[in-house]
DSSP file (Angstrom, degrees, kcal/mol; ACC not computed):
  #  RESIDUE AA STRUCTURE BP1 BP2  ACC     N-H-->O    O-->H-N    N-H-->O    O-->H-N    TCO  KAPPA ALPHA  PHI   PSI    X-CA   Y-CA   Z-CA
    1    1 A M              0   0    0      0, 0.0     2,-0.0     0, 0.0     0, 0.0   0.000 360.0 360.0 360.0 131.6  -33.2   -9.0  -28.4
    2    2 A S     >  -     0   0    0      1,-0.1     4,-2.2     4,-0.0     5,-0.1  -0.302 360.0-111.4 -77.9 164.6  -31.8  -10.5  -31.6
    3    3 A F  H  > S+     0   0    0      1,-0.2     4,-2.4     2,-0.2     5,-0.2   0.887 118.8  53.0 -62.1 -40.3  -28.7  -12.8  -31.7
    4    4 A G  H  > S+     0   0    0      2,-0.2     4,-2.3     1,-0.2    -1,-0.2   0.895 109.1  48.5 -63.0 -41.4  -26.7  -10.1  -33.4
    5    5 A E  H  > S+     0   0    0      2,-0.2     4,-2.4     1,-0.2    -1,-0.2   0.896 110.6  51.7 -65.4 -39.2  -27.5   -7.5  -30.7
    6    6 A M  H  X S+     0   0    0     -4,-2.2     4,-2.3     2,-0.2    -2,-0.2   0.911 110.1  48.6 -63.7 -43.1  -26.6  -10.1  -28.0
    7    7 A Q  H  X S+     0   0    0     -4,-2.4     4,-2.2     2,-0.2    -2,-0.2   0.914 111.5  49.9 -63.4 -42.8  -23.2  -10.7  -29.7
    8    8 A R  H  X S+     0   0    0     -4,-2.3     4,-2.1     1,-0.2    -2,-0.2   0.914 111.0  49.1 -62.3 -43.1  -22.6   -7.0  -30.0
    9    9 A M  H  X S+     0   0    0     -4,-2.4     4,-2.2     1,-0.2    -1,-0.2   0.893 109.6  51.8 -64.8 -39.6  -23.4   -6.5  -26.3
   10   10 A M  H  X S+     0   0    0     -4,-2.3     4,-2.4     2,-0.2    -1,-0.2   0.885 108.7  51.2 -64.7 -38.4  -21.1   -9.4  -25.3
   11   11 A R  H  X S+     0   0    0     -4,-2.2     4,-2.3     2,-0.2    -1,-0.2   0.898 109.7  50.4 -64.4 -39.8  -18.2   -7.8  -27.3
   12   12 A Q  H  X S+     0   0    0     -4,-2.1     4,-2.4     2,-0.2    -2,-0.2   0.908 110.7  48.6 -64.3 -41.7  -18.9   -4.5  -25.5
   13   13 A V  H  X S+     0   0    0     -4,-2.2     4,-2.5     2,-0.2    -2,-0.2   0.913 111.3  50.0 -64.7 -42.7  -18.8   -6.2  -22.1
   14   14 A Q  H  X S+     0   0    0     -4,-2.4     4,-2.3     2,-0.2    -2,-0.2   0.897 111.2  49.0 -63.2 -40.0  -15.5   -8.0  -23.0
   15   15 A K  H  X S+     0   0    0     -4,-2.3     4,-2.7     2,-0.2    -2,-0.2   0.915 110.5  50.9 -65.0 -42.1  -13.9   -4.7  -24.1
   16   16 A M  H  X S+     0   0    0     -4,-2.4     4,-2.5     1,-0.2    -2,-0.2   0.917 110.3  49.4 -61.8 -43.1  -15.1   -3.1  -20.9
   17   17 A Q  H  X S+     0   0    0     -4,-2.5     4,-2.2     2,-0.2    -1,-0.2   0.912 111.9  48.3 -62.4 -42.2  -13.5   -5.9  -18.9
   18   18 A A  H  X S+     0   0    0     -4,-2.3     4,-2.2     2,-0.2    -2,-0.2   0.907 112.3  49.0 -64.7 -41.3  -10.3   -5.7  -20.8
   19   19 A D  H  X S+     0   0    0     -4,-2.7     4,-2.3     2,-0.2    -2,-0.2   0.896 110.6  50.5 -64.6 -40.2  -10.2   -1.9  -20.3
   20   20 A M  H  X S+     0   0    0     -4,-2.5     4,-2.1     1,-0.2    -2,-0.2   0.894 110.2  49.9 -65.4 -39.5  -10.9   -2.3  -16.6
   21   21 A Q  H  X S+     0   0    0     -4,-2.2     4,-2.2     2,-0.2    -2,-0.2   0.903 109.8  51.3 -64.9 -40.8   -8.0   -4.8  -16.3
   22   22 A R  H  X S+     0   0    0     -4,-2.2     4,-2.6     1,-0.2    -2,-0.2   0.921 109.2  50.1 -61.7 -44.9   -5.7   -2.4  -18.1
   23   23 A V  H  X S+     0   0    0     -4,-2.3     4,-1.8     1,-0.2    -1,-0.2   0.899 109.5  51.9 -62.0 -40.5   -6.6    0.5  -15.8
   24   24 A Q  H  X S+     0   0    0     -4,-2.1     4,-0.8     2,-0.2    -1,-0.2   0.917 111.2  46.9 -60.9 -43.8   -5.9   -1.8  -12.8
   25   25 A E  H >< S+     0   0    0     -4,-2.2     3,-0.7     1,-0.2     4,-0.4   0.907 112.2  49.5 -66.0 -41.5   -2.5   -2.7  -14.1
   26   26 A E  H >X S+     0   0    0     -4,-2.6     3,-1.4     1,-0.2     4,-0.9   0.808  98.9  68.6 -67.3 -29.0   -1.6    0.9  -14.9
   27   27 A A  H 3< S+     0   0    0     -4,-1.8    20,-2.4     1,-0.3     3,-0.5   0.834  91.3  60.4 -60.9 -32.4   -2.7    1.9  -11.4
   28   28 A G  T << S+     0   0    0     -4,-0.8    -1,-0.3    -3,-0.7    -2,-0.2   0.747 106.9  46.6 -66.6 -22.1    0.3    0.1   -9.9
   29   29 A Q  T <4 S+     0   0    0     -3,-1.4    -1,-0.2    -4,-0.4     2,-0.2   0.620  99.7  83.5 -92.6 -15.7    2.6    2.3  -11.9
   30   30 A R     <  -     0   0    0     -4,-0.9    17,-1.3    -3,-0.5     2,-0.4  -0.577  61.0-163.3 -89.3 149.7    0.8    5.6  -11.0
   31   31 A S  E     -A   46   0A   0     15,-0.2     2,-0.3    -2,-0.2    15,-0.2  -0.986   8.0-168.8-134.8 149.2    1.5    7.4   -7.8
   32   32 A V  E     -A   45   0A   0     13,-2.8    13,-2.7    -2,-0.4     2,-0.3  -0.955  10.3-157.8-129.2 150.0   -0.3   10.1   -5.9
   33   33 A E  E     -A   44   0A   0     -2,-0.3     2,-0.3    11,-0.2    11,-0.2  -0.923   9.0-175.6-130.2 156.8    1.0   12.2   -3.0
   34   34 A A  E     -A   43   0A   0      9,-2.2     9,-2.8    -2,-0.3     2,-0.3  -0.983   9.8-152.1-145.2 153.4   -0.5   14.1   -0.1
   35   35 A T  E     -A   42   0A   0     -2,-0.3     2,-0.3     7,-0.2     7,-0.2  -0.855   5.7-167.4-124.8 161.7    1.0   16.3    2.6
   36   36 A A  E  >> +A   41   0A   0      5,-2.1     5,-2.0    -2,-0.3     4,-0.6  -0.962  67.2  33.5-141.5 158.5    0.0   17.3    6.1
   37   37 A G  T >45S-     0   0    0     -2,-0.3     3,-0.7     1,-0.2    -1,-0.1   0.877 133.6 -55.6  64.7  38.7    1.3   19.9    8.5
   38   38 A G  T 345S-     0   0    0      1,-0.2    -1,-0.2    -3,-0.1     0, 0.0   0.802 112.5 -42.7  65.6  28.5    2.0   22.4    5.7
   39   39 A G  T 345S+     0   0    0     -3,-0.3    -1,-0.2     2,-0.3    -2,-0.2   0.459 106.3 123.3  96.6   2.5    4.3   19.9    4.0
   40   40 A A  T <<5S+     0   0    0     -3,-0.7    17,-3.2    -4,-0.6     2,-0.4   0.836  80.2  32.9 -64.8 -31.7    6.0   18.6    7.1
   41   41 A V  E   <S-AB  36  56A   0     -5,-2.0    -5,-2.1    15,-0.2     2,-0.4  -0.993  70.8-172.2-128.1 131.5    4.9   15.1    6.2
   42   42 A K  E     -AB  35  55A   0     13,-2.8    13,-3.0    -2,-0.4     2,-0.4  -0.988   1.8-168.9-124.7 131.8    4.5   13.7    2.7
   43   43 A A  E     -AB  34  54A   0     -9,-2.8    -9,-2.2    -2,-0.4     2,-0.4  -0.950   3.7-161.4-118.9 140.5    3.0   10.3    1.8
   44   44 A V  E     +AB  33  53A   0      9,-2.6     8,-3.7    -2,-0.4     9,-1.6  -0.986  11.0 179.4-123.4 127.6    3.1    8.7   -1.6
   45   45 A C  E     -AB  32  51A   0    -13,-2.7   -13,-2.8    -2,-0.4     6,-0.2  -0.889  24.9-123.2-120.6 153.8    0.7    5.9   -2.6
   46   46 A N  E >   -A   31   0A   0      4,-2.3     3,-2.4    -2,-0.3   -15,-0.2  -0.333  45.9 -87.3 -82.9 178.8    0.4    4.0   -5.8
   47   47 A G  T 3  S+     0   0    0    -20,-2.4   -19,-0.2   -17,-1.3    41,-0.2   0.628 128.3  60.1 -65.0 -13.4   -2.9    3.8   -7.7
   48   48 A H  T 3  S-     0   0    0    -21,-0.4    -1,-0.3   -18,-0.2     3,-0.1   0.477 119.5-108.8 -89.3  -3.6   -4.0    0.8   -5.6
   49   49 A G  S <  S+     0   0    0     -3,-2.4     2,-0.4     1,-0.3    -2,-0.1   0.572  70.3 146.1  86.7   9.6   -3.7    2.9   -2.4
   50   50 A E        -     0   0    0      1,-0.1    -4,-2.3    31,-0.0    -1,-0.3  -0.670  54.9-113.9 -82.4 133.1   -0.6    1.0   -1.2
   51   51 A L  E     +B   45   0A   0     -2,-0.4    -6,-0.3    -6,-0.2     3,-0.1  -0.494  36.8 173.8 -69.6 126.2    1.8    3.2    0.7
   52   52 A L  E     -     0   0A   0     -8,-3.7     2,-0.3     1,-0.4    -7,-0.2   0.789  60.8 -11.0-100.5 -39.6    5.1    3.7   -1.2
   53   53 A S  E     -B   44   0A   0     -9,-1.6    -9,-2.6     2,-0.0     2,-0.4  -0.996  45.6-152.5-159.9 157.8    6.9    6.2    0.9
   54   54 A V  E     -B   43   0A   0     -2,-0.3     2,-0.5   -11,-0.2   -11,-0.2  -0.998  14.0-165.8-132.6 129.8    6.6    8.7    3.8
   55   55 A T  E     -B   42   0A   0    -13,-3.0   -13,-2.8    -2,-0.4     2,-0.5  -0.974   3.2-166.7-118.6 130.5    8.9   11.7    4.0
   56   56 A I  E     -B   41   0A   0     -2,-0.5   -15,-0.2   -15,-0.2   -16,-0.1  -0.969  22.1-127.9-120.4 124.4    9.2   13.7    7.3
   57   57 A D    >   -     0   0    0    -17,-3.2     3,-2.7    -2,-0.5     4,-0.4  -0.530  20.4-132.8 -65.2 126.6   10.8   17.1    7.5
   58   58 A P  G >  S+     0   0    0      0, 0.0     3,-1.4     0, 0.0    -1,-0.2   0.800 105.2  64.9 -55.2 -28.0   13.3   16.9   10.3
   59   59 A G  G 3  S+     0   0    0      1,-0.3   -19,-0.1     3,-0.0    -2,-0.1   0.686  93.9  61.1 -67.8 -16.2   12.0   20.2   11.6
   60   60 A A  G <  S+     0   0    0     -3,-2.7     2,-0.9   -20,-0.2    -1,-0.3   0.546  80.4  98.8 -85.9  -7.2    8.7   18.4   12.3
   61   61 A V    <   +     0   0    0     -3,-1.4     5,-0.1    -4,-0.4     3,-0.1  -0.716  44.0 165.8 -88.3 107.4   10.3   16.0   14.7
   62   62 A D    >   -     0   0    0     -2,-0.9     3,-2.8     3,-0.3     7,-0.2  -0.938  26.7-156.8-121.7 105.8    9.7   17.2   18.3
   63   63 A P  G >  S+     0   0    0      0, 0.0     3,-0.5     0, 0.0    -1,-0.1   0.759  95.2  57.8 -55.0 -23.8   10.5   14.6   20.9
   64   64 A A  G 3  S+     0   0    0      1,-0.2     3,-0.1     2,-0.1    -3,-0.0   0.605 114.3  36.5 -81.8 -10.8    8.2   16.4   23.3
   65   65 A D  G <>  +     0   0    0     -3,-2.8     4,-1.1     1,-0.1     3,-0.4  -0.380  63.2 146.2-140.3  59.5    5.3   16.1   20.9
   66   66 A V  H <> S+     0   0    0     -3,-0.5     4,-2.5     1,-0.2     5,-0.2   0.832  70.5  65.5 -64.3 -33.5    5.5   12.7   19.1
   67   67 A E  H  > S+     0   0    0      1,-0.2     4,-2.4     2,-0.2    -1,-0.2   0.881  98.3  52.5 -59.9 -39.2    1.7   12.5   19.0
   68   68 A M  H  > S+     0   0    0     -3,-0.4     4,-2.2     2,-0.2    -1,-0.2   0.926 110.0  48.2 -63.4 -43.0    1.4   15.4   16.7
   69   69 A L  H  X S+     0   0    0     -4,-1.1     4,-2.3     1,-0.2    -2,-0.2   0.909 110.5  51.7 -63.2 -41.8    3.9   13.9   14.3
   70   70 A Q  H  X S+     0   0    0     -4,-2.5     4,-2.4     1,-0.2    -1,-0.2   0.914 109.5  49.9 -60.2 -42.9    2.0   10.6   14.4
   71   71 A D  H  X S+     0   0    0     -4,-2.4     4,-2.5     1,-0.2    -1,-0.2   0.887 109.5  51.5 -63.3 -39.4   -1.3   12.4   13.6
   72   72 A L  H  X S+     0   0    0     -4,-2.2     4,-2.5     2,-0.2    -1,-0.2   0.899 109.6  49.8 -64.9 -40.4    0.4   14.2   10.7
   73   73 A V  H  X S+     0   0    0     -4,-2.3     4,-2.6     2,-0.2     5,-0.2   0.942 112.0  47.5 -62.9 -47.4    1.6   10.9    9.3
   74   74 A V  H  X S+     0   0    0     -4,-2.4     4,-2.7     1,-0.2     5,-0.2   0.924 112.8  49.5 -59.9 -44.9   -1.8    9.3    9.6
   75   75 A A  H  X S+     0   0    0     -4,-2.5     4,-2.2     1,-0.2    -1,-0.2   0.917 112.6  46.5 -62.6 -44.1   -3.4   12.3    7.9
   76   76 A A  H  X S+     0   0    0     -4,-2.5     4,-2.3     2,-0.2    -1,-0.2   0.917 114.2  47.3 -65.9 -43.0   -1.0   12.4    5.0
   77   77 A V  H  X S+     0   0    0     -4,-2.6     4,-2.5     2,-0.2    -2,-0.2   0.931 112.8  48.7 -65.0 -45.6   -1.3    8.6    4.4
   78   78 A N  H  X S+     0   0    0     -4,-2.7     4,-2.3    -5,-0.2    -1,-0.2   0.895 112.0  49.2 -61.9 -39.9   -5.1    8.7    4.6
   79   79 A E  H  X S+     0   0    0     -4,-2.2     4,-2.5    -5,-0.2    -1,-0.2   0.906 111.0  48.9 -67.8 -41.0   -5.2   11.6    2.1
   80   80 A A  H  X S+     0   0    0     -4,-2.3     4,-2.1     2,-0.2    -2,-0.2   0.914 112.5  48.5 -64.1 -41.7   -2.9    9.9   -0.3
   81   81 A A  H  X S+     0   0    0     -4,-2.5     4,-2.3     2,-0.2    -2,-0.2   0.894 111.0  50.9 -64.9 -39.4   -4.9    6.7   -0.2
   82   82 A R  H  X S+     0   0    0     -4,-2.3     4,-2.8     2,-0.2    -2,-0.2   0.918 109.6  50.1 -63.1 -43.4   -8.2    8.7   -0.7
   83   83 A K  H  X S+     0   0    0     -4,-2.5     4,-2.6     1,-0.2    -1,-0.2   0.893 109.2  52.0 -62.1 -39.1   -6.6   10.5   -3.7
   84   84 A A  H  X S+     0   0    0     -4,-2.1     4,-2.4     2,-0.2    -1,-0.2   0.928 111.5  46.5 -62.7 -44.8   -5.6    7.1   -5.1
   85   85 A R  H  X S+     0   0    0     -4,-2.3     4,-2.8     2,-0.2    -2,-0.2   0.924 112.8  49.7 -62.7 -44.6   -9.2    5.7   -4.7
   86   86 A D  H  X S+     0   0    0     -4,-2.8     4,-2.2     1,-0.2    -2,-0.2   0.912 111.2  49.1 -61.6 -42.6  -10.7    8.9   -6.3
   87   87 A T  H  X S+     0   0    0     -4,-2.6     4,-2.3     2,-0.2    -1,-0.2   0.926 112.5  47.8 -62.4 -44.7   -8.3    8.6   -9.2
   88   88 A M  H  X S+     0   0    0     -4,-2.4     4,-2.6     1,-0.2     5,-0.2   0.912 110.8  51.3 -63.3 -42.9   -9.2    5.0   -9.7
   89   89 A N  H  X S+     0   0    0     -4,-2.8     4,-2.2     1,-0.2    -1,-0.2   0.890 110.1  49.7 -61.9 -39.2  -12.9    5.7   -9.5
   90   90 A Q  H  X S+     0   0    0     -4,-2.2     4,-1.5     2,-0.2    -1,-0.2   0.914 111.4  48.5 -65.6 -42.5  -12.6    8.4  -12.1
   91   91 A E  H  X S+     0   0    0     -4,-2.3     4,-1.2     1,-0.2    -2,-0.2   0.912 113.0  47.5 -64.3 -42.2  -10.7    6.1  -14.5
   92   92 A M  H  X S+     0   0    0     -4,-2.6     4,-2.7     1,-0.2     6,-0.3   0.870 106.8  57.4 -67.4 -35.9  -13.3    3.4  -14.0
   93   93 A A  H  X>S+     0   0    0     -4,-2.2     5,-1.2     1,-0.2     4,-1.1   0.849 101.9  56.4 -63.8 -32.7  -16.1    5.8  -14.6
   94   94 A K  H  <5S+     0   0    0     -4,-1.5    -1,-0.2     3,-0.2    -2,-0.2   0.886 112.2  42.5 -62.8 -37.7  -14.6    6.7  -18.0
   95   95 A I  H  <5S+     0   0    0     -4,-1.2    -2,-0.2     1,-0.2    -1,-0.2   0.908 120.0  39.8 -75.6 -43.4  -14.8    3.0  -18.9
   96   96 A T  H ><5S-     0   0    0     -4,-2.7     3,-1.3     3,-0.1    -1,-0.2   0.483 106.9-119.2 -88.5  -2.0  -18.2    2.2  -17.6
   97   97 A G  T 3<5 -     0   0    0     -4,-1.1    -3,-0.2     1,-0.2    -4,-0.1   0.743  67.1 -65.6  70.0  21.0  -19.7    5.5  -18.7
   98   98 A G  T 3 <S+     0   0    0     -5,-1.2    -1,-0.2    -6,-0.3    -5,-0.1   0.470  93.1 150.5  81.3   1.0  -20.5    6.3  -15.1
   99   99 A M    <   -     0   0    0     -3,-1.3     2,-0.5    -6,-0.2    -1,-0.3  -0.409  51.4-115.2 -69.8 145.0  -23.0    3.4  -14.7
  100  100 A R        -     0   0    0     -3,-0.1    -1,-0.1    -2,-0.1     6,-0.0  -0.679  29.8-151.1 -79.9 122.8  -23.3    1.9  -11.3
  101  101 A L        -     0   0    0     -2,-0.5     5,-0.1     1,-0.1     3,-0.1  -0.726  23.5-103.6 -94.4 145.6  -22.1   -1.7  -11.3
  102  102 A P    >   -     0   0    0      0, 0.0     3,-2.3     0, 0.0     4,-0.2  -0.261  55.4 -77.6 -60.1 153.7  -23.5   -4.2   -8.8
  103  103 A P  T 3  S+     0   0    0      0, 0.0     0, 0.0     0, 0.0     0, 0.0  -0.251 121.9  25.7 -52.3 137.2  -21.3   -5.1   -5.9
  104  104 A G  T 3  S+     0   0    0     -3,-0.1     0, 0.0     3,-0.0     0, 0.0   0.258 107.7  77.7  90.8 -13.2  -18.5   -7.5   -7.0
  105  105 A L  S <  S+     0   0    0     -3,-2.3    -1,-0.0     3,-0.1     0, 0.0   0.302  76.2  81.9-109.8   8.3  -18.6   -6.4  -10.6
  106  106 A G  S    S+     0   0    0      1,-0.2   -86,-0.0    -4,-0.2    -6,-0.0   0.826  91.2  16.6 -77.1-105.5  -16.7   -3.2  -10.1
  107  107 A L  S    S-     0   0    0      1,-0.1    -1,-0.2     2,-0.1   -86,-0.1  -0.511  78.3-129.1 -76.0 131.7  -12.9   -3.3  -10.0
  108  108 A P              0   0    0      0, 0.0    -1,-0.1     0, 0.0    -3,-0.1  -0.339 360.0 360.0 -73.1 162.4  -11.3   -6.5  -11.3
  109  109 A G              0   0    0     -2,-0.0    -2,-0.1   -85,-0.0   -88,-0.0   0.481 360.0 360.0  69.3 360.0   -8.8   -8.4   -9.3
């Protein structure tokens, strides 16, 4: 590999790292939502998968069946977090061209 090719490859890697960092920063501003129980519970996560809010329809609150409500909350939160991960993976794949990066070299930060 010539010196010029090596320099070009290093510039490409630096651009990819900068793009990955930008996507990470933008992810904090993005939100995804998921519902469970036909919309009785809604969870919203940011692009990092951090839970931002949970909304529960008052009609879903049955003191005699708290376990069902708990299950709906867990399901909605897990689905929102999964959507956040999927969205982040898609954005990163655009940057990396879908190439598999070794462990530790994927998402920055």
